[in-house]
N, C-alpha and C positions, 0 to 999 in steps of 0.2 A: 341585468339585461336591459335596464331602463334606457340606456343610450344607444342600444343596438339598432341596426337598420331594420326596416319593416318590409316584409314580403306579404302582399295581399293576393289572395286567390279569389277571383270573381267568376261565378257561373250564372247561366241563364235558365230560368224556369225550373229545371230539375238537376240535381247533382249528377255529374258524370265521372268525376275523378275521385280518387281515394283521398278525401280531405284529411283524414286522421294520419295517413301515411305521410302526406306532404307536410303537415304540421310538425310531425316528429322529426322529419329530415331537416326542416328549416330551424327548429329549435336546437337540434343537435349541432347545427353549424354556428350556433351562437347568435342567431337572428330572431326577431319577433315575427309572429304570424297572425294574420287576420283573415277571416273568411266571410264571404257574402254571397247570397243567392239573390241576384238583382234583376229587376224588370224595367228600370228607368235610369236615366243619366244621374239623377239625384241620389238614387240608391247606390249606384256605382261609386259616386264621389264620396258618399258617407263611409265607404270602405277603403277607398284608394287615395283620397286627396293627399294624405301625407306619406304615402308609401314610397319606398325607395325602389322597389321592384314589384311588378305586377305579373301574375300568371292569369291569362285570360282564356277561359274555356267556353267557347261558343257564345261569347257575349260581345256586343257592339261597343267599341270605344270611339266615339265621335270626336270631332274637333272641339265641340263644346266641352267635353270631358277632358281631353288632352290639354287644352289651354288652361284648365283650372287645377291641374296636378302641380303640387308645390315643389317636389324634389325627386320626381321619378327619374331614374337612370335607364331602366330597361323594362320593356314589356315583352314577355314570352308568350306566344300563342301556342296553345297545347295541341295543335294539329297542323295541317299543311296550309290551308287557305288563310290569307291575311286580309280578305276583303271586308271583314267586319271591323277592322282597325284603320283609322285614318293615318296611313303611314306618312303622308306628306306633312300633316300637322305634327306628327312625332318628330320628324326630321327638323322641322322649323323650331321645335321646342328643345332640341338637343337630346331626344330620347331614342335610344337604340331599340329596334324591334327585331326579335328573333322568332323563328318558328321551328317546327319539327318536320323537315322535308321528307323524312323516311316514315312518317306516321301512316299506319294503316295500309301500306302498299299491298301486302298479301291479302288482307280482307277485301279491299276494293277490287283487286284482281279477281278474287273468288266470286264476289258478288256480281261483277260484270259478266263472268262466264255463267253464273247461275241464272241471271236474267236471259242471257242469250239461249241457253239450253232450254229454259222453260218456254220461251217463245217458239223455239224450233220444234219442241215436242208437244206444244199446245197443252201444257200441264194444267193451267187453270180451267180450261174447257173440259179436259178429261176428268178432273176432280168434280166439277159441277154435274157432269153427265152421270158418273157413278153414284153420286149422292142422291140424284133424282130417281134412281132405280133402274136406269138404263145400262146396257152393256154391249160392247162390240167395238172393235177397232175402226169399223167403217164410220162410226159416229164422229170421229175426230179427224177424218181425212179432209184435205190432203196433208200428209206428213212428208216433209222434205228431209233428205239426208244433209248432213253438214259437209261431208266429204266433197271437196272441190269447190265449195262456195267461198265467197270473198268477204272477209271482215275488213271494213275500213275504219282505221283509227284516226280520229281528228285530235292531234296532240300526241307526241311521242316522248314524253318525259319518263319519270320513274315508273309510273303505273302502266302507261302504254307499253313500255318495254317489257313489263312482266306479263301483260296480257298476250302479246304476240306469240311467244313460244307455246303457250298453252293452247291457243287457237290452232297453231300449226300442228300440234300433237293430235288434234281432232281431224287433221287432214284439210284444214282450211288454208286458203291463200290469204295473205295479209297485205293490204296497201295502207300507206300512211300519208297524211298531210301535216306537216309541221315546218313552217318557214324558218324556225329558229334552231333546227337540228341539222348538223352537217350531213350531207347525203352519203358520206362514207359510212355512217351508221347503218344504212340500208344493207350494205354487204354483210356487216357483222350479224345483223338480225334476220337476214334473208327476207327482207320486205321490199316492196316497191314504193318509192316516193312519187307522189302524183299531186296534181293541183287539187284544190278542194272540189272544184266542179267535176273533175274526172272521178274522184273518189265517190262522190254522191251518185253519179250516173251508173257506176259499175258495181258498187258494193251491194251484197245481199244483207249485210248487217252494218250499221254505222254506229260507232261508239265514241262518245265524247270524253276526252281526258285533258281538259285545259283549265287553267285558273280563271277566276272571275276578275276582270279588270276593265278599264274603259275601252280597251281594244277588243275584248272578247264579248262584252255585253251585247246580247242579241246578235251574235255573229251568225246564227242560223235563222233565216227569215223564210217567208212564204216562197220566195223565189228558189231558195235552196231545197225545200221539201218537194217542190215541183220537179226537181231534177231526179229525184230518187225513183227507183223501180216501184211499181205497184205491189210487188211481192217482197219488198225490202222491209226490214225492221230497224227501228231507231232505239238506241240505248243511251241513257245519260246517268252517270254516277259521279259527275263533277260538281256543277253548280246549276241551279235552275235558271237564273237570269241569263245564262249563256245562250239560251234559246228563247225566241219569240214564242211564248206559250200559246198565244192566240192562233198563230200560224200553224203550230203543231196540232192543235185541236182541229183546225180546219182540215189539215192533211189527213188526219185519222177519220174524221167524220165523213169526208168525201172520198175516202179510200184511195188517196194518192199513194199511201204506203199501207203496208199490211198490219202494222202494230207497233207497240213501243214498250220498253221496259224502263221505268223511271224511278230512281231513288231520290231525286231532287226536283223541286218545283219552284216556280217564281215566287210564290207566297207559301210559307211553311208555318203552321199547318195550312192546308188549302181551305178555301171557303167551301161549304157544303154544296154550293151551286156550281163548283168547278166542273165543266163537262167531262174532264178526264176521268172523274170518279164513276161516271156512268157508262164508260166504254168497255165492252168485253174484250176488245183487242189490246187493252193496256194492262200491264202488270205494274203495280205500285208498291213501293216500300218506303218507310218513313225516315229517309235520310239515315239509314242504318248500315250502309255499305262498309263504312270504316270501323264499325263497332264490334268489339269482342271483349270478353272479360280480361283476357291476357293483354290485349292491345291497350285498353284503357289504363291498366296498371302501368304498362311501360311508358305511356304518354305522360302520366303523372310524374313518374320517376325522372324521365328525361327533361321535362319542363322545369322541374324543381332543381335539378342539378345545374341546368343552364342558368337559371336565375341566380342561384347562390354563387356560382362561379363568376358571373359578371359583377355582382356586388362585391366580390372579393378581389376584383381587379383584372379578371381575364377578359380578353376580347371575345365576343360571342362566336360560337362555332358556326351558327347559321344566321348571319346578319342579313336582314331583309332590305334595309335601306342603306345600300353601299355608299351613297353620297353623304352619309352622316358626317357632320362637320368635324374637322380634324381635332378640335379641342375635345370633342366627345371621345374620339379614338384615343387621344392621349390620356384622358381621364380613366378610360378602361384599362390602359396599360400600366398606369401608375400604381 
């Protein structure tokens, strides 16, 4: 196996994927395997510099790293978002980037609805009241019904389309803003397509389901939160930097909106001084919406299969950089 191609798995801070299972699959395919738990560019390069294929699990691959890779053909991101990888630098270097667009759809849908229901039923407050020795439904009033209320989905891709029918099953109306989705989809999913401004003005719950890129970074600002109802709740299970967090804190502190359910923040983990940590109107989870034991296993398997297949000459199933140079396409097909 001395001359075999090398697959490197790099993770950040803590292991998430089944490293032993990936190693076994890679070696069974006749390839070499290397693993690294990395916290810096230099540590990543120590593992990946001479790799032919890289599986990246929640680790940042900057242009500085990409430019020093010696023979990499493909980088497979073991989840949906590719914002941690410099895709432009990869394209310039002739490296294909693939991701797992079906990753965690069920889990993120469920987590979104869990946050929505917890906000609606004021569950954190109820828990604190009971633990303090108090009892009585009047202590957690007002409690609102979900029936007839409106959920506004900003982004209507895979996850948004899974959230909509569940919300409708609770008797909610669903409005959507997504300029990249054909309005014909509205008929299929029985949702109303509206402008972002109208969605924010009319929704009782606003939930974000967009990728992080230069177009969406800080797409929601102070002006947007001022449009929302004072009784409305905000939910984000996509990416923290999509929101101007300072504006969100102000909206919550000054009660422009009623509360928020957040799985993601601009800085993760947050500083202890982050005002969101001290607000009773906010429910926080540690970027865990997409995580489950079964899902993590599937992600490891799919990312490994994709990396091995590309190194064996197959064109990627989920190519992220579609303008990849033609010579790279030919290399993958050869």
